[in-house]
N, C-alpha and C positions, 0 to 999 in steps of 0.2 A: 749560435741560428733560432732558439727559442725566442730569445729576445728579440733578435729580430723579426721572426714574426705576432711579437707582440703581447706573446703570453704570456697571462697573469701582470702587464702593463698596469692592470687596474687594482690592485690589490691594495692598497693603500686606504680608498675611497668606499671597497667592497665589503673590507675588515671594521669600517669606520674606524680606521686607526688614525690619531694626531684630530679629530672634528672639535673635540672643544675644547677649545683653548683654553678658559677659565679657571680649566682644571689641572693645568701643565706647571705649578705647583707641587702636586703632589705625584707621587706615582709607586705603586704597585700593583702584585701581581692581579693579571687581568683587567683589568685598568683602561683597552682599548689608548695604550701611549706607549709608545716606541723608545727605547734608546741603547746606545752601546751601538754597534757594528748596522748602523741603519741598512747601510748597501748592504750586507749579505742577508738580509732576509729574500727578497727575491732570489738570491739562488737556495736557498732551504724547500723555499716554495716548488723550485721548479722539478729540482730533485725530489719531493716527500709526501707536496701536494700538502694540499690546509692538512693539520691533527686535530682531530678531536679529540676531547675534554671535557669531561664535564662539568665543568664549574672551577671558579678562583677558590672556594674553603674545600677543595682534593687536590691531593698529589698524588702525580701518575706519572708512572718510567714510561717510555716510550722507547723500543728496539724499532734501531732504526740500523738498514745496510750501510755496511764503511764508517758509519758517523765518529768520528776519533773520540775517543775517552767516552762513552757511552754508557751502558746508556741517557739518554734524554730526562732529564726529572724535571716533569709540569709540576712548575712546587712552589708555594708564594716566600719560601724560604733555601729555595734554589741556589742562589747564588749567579754566577758567572758560566757560563755553562759552554759546550765545543771551541772554538780556540779564532779569533777573528787575525785575520791579518795584517790590517792595518794599525800601530798604539796613533791615538787623537789623542789630545790633554783637555778634555774636559771635567776640571775638575770639578764639578759636585758628583762629577758618579767615579771618579779617580781614588774612592775611599771608601768602596761599594763592599757589605759585608759579605762573605762566601770566597769562592776559589773565585779570584781576578787577576786577571793575567795583566790589569793597565795596573791595578793596584805593583803588582809584584816586578812591573819594571821600575816604578815612580821610585820605590822603596830600595830598588839597583841603583838609583841612581847620588853620583854624592854632592852637596851642593851646591860646586858649582853650574853645574849641570840638568839643577830642574828645572824647566820651564816654565816660562809661568802662564797665570793659570787662566787667562781667560773672561768671561763671561758672560751671561746665561744664554748667547745667539754668538758666540765668537770664538774657538775653541783658543788653546794658548800656543804658545809656541815656542821657537829656541831662537835667543841672538847670539847665546855663550856655552857652553861643553868641556868639557873636559874629556883627555884619553881615558879614563875612569867610566866616562857618561859612555862614550863611545863606544866602550868596552861591555857595560853596562846596555846597551841597545843588541848588538853583538851574538849576545849571553841569551837574550831574552828568546821567547815563542813569536815574535814578530819576523812579518816578513818585512813588512813597511812601516817608515814612523814617518807623523807629519807635522809637523810644520817645521822648518828653519825660514828663516829671512834667509835671501844671499850676501853670500860668505860674511857666515856665520866669524864668530873669534871663539879661538879657542886656547883656554883657560891659562892650558901650559904647554899649547906648540904654537910656531908661526903663523900656520895656515892649515885652515879648515878641509879644503878639497885633498890632499895630498895622506890625512889623517886618517879624513872617512874609510878613504878609501884603503886605506893598507889594516884599518881596527873592523874596521864596519864587513869592505866587500872582498876582501881578502880571506882565503881558506885557513 
């Protein structure tokens, strides 16, 4: 209901996020650039409101009610925190240091299951995967994975759809 009312629809310009395109080549803590789970930033803001921090040179822990894996570590060397629901292959960030669920899934894929890397403007995609790759998706912490082409091929069986249902969606 908050989204429908316009609650924090303006948060990107309000916090001056991604406004300096000349500096997009580098990312650092507190630099007003974002990456990772962009679609989930609004949800954090709607639930917890703006988080106050003394600046990028300082580390701070925030204890947030019902935050899984907390406390939230606000620091230049914190790595990935919390949990994203969706895996998407941005090759630039799959090997990001620290606790990184994207890298964990990527590292559990066998060679036929590694997605195409994409580029700076488009995420990677799958056009082929194996049963082992589908099991790695099922065992990962992600609820969703993106981007499969229509009717991707299977490296070790004949049809993607039944394999996906059997190995990923079935309990």
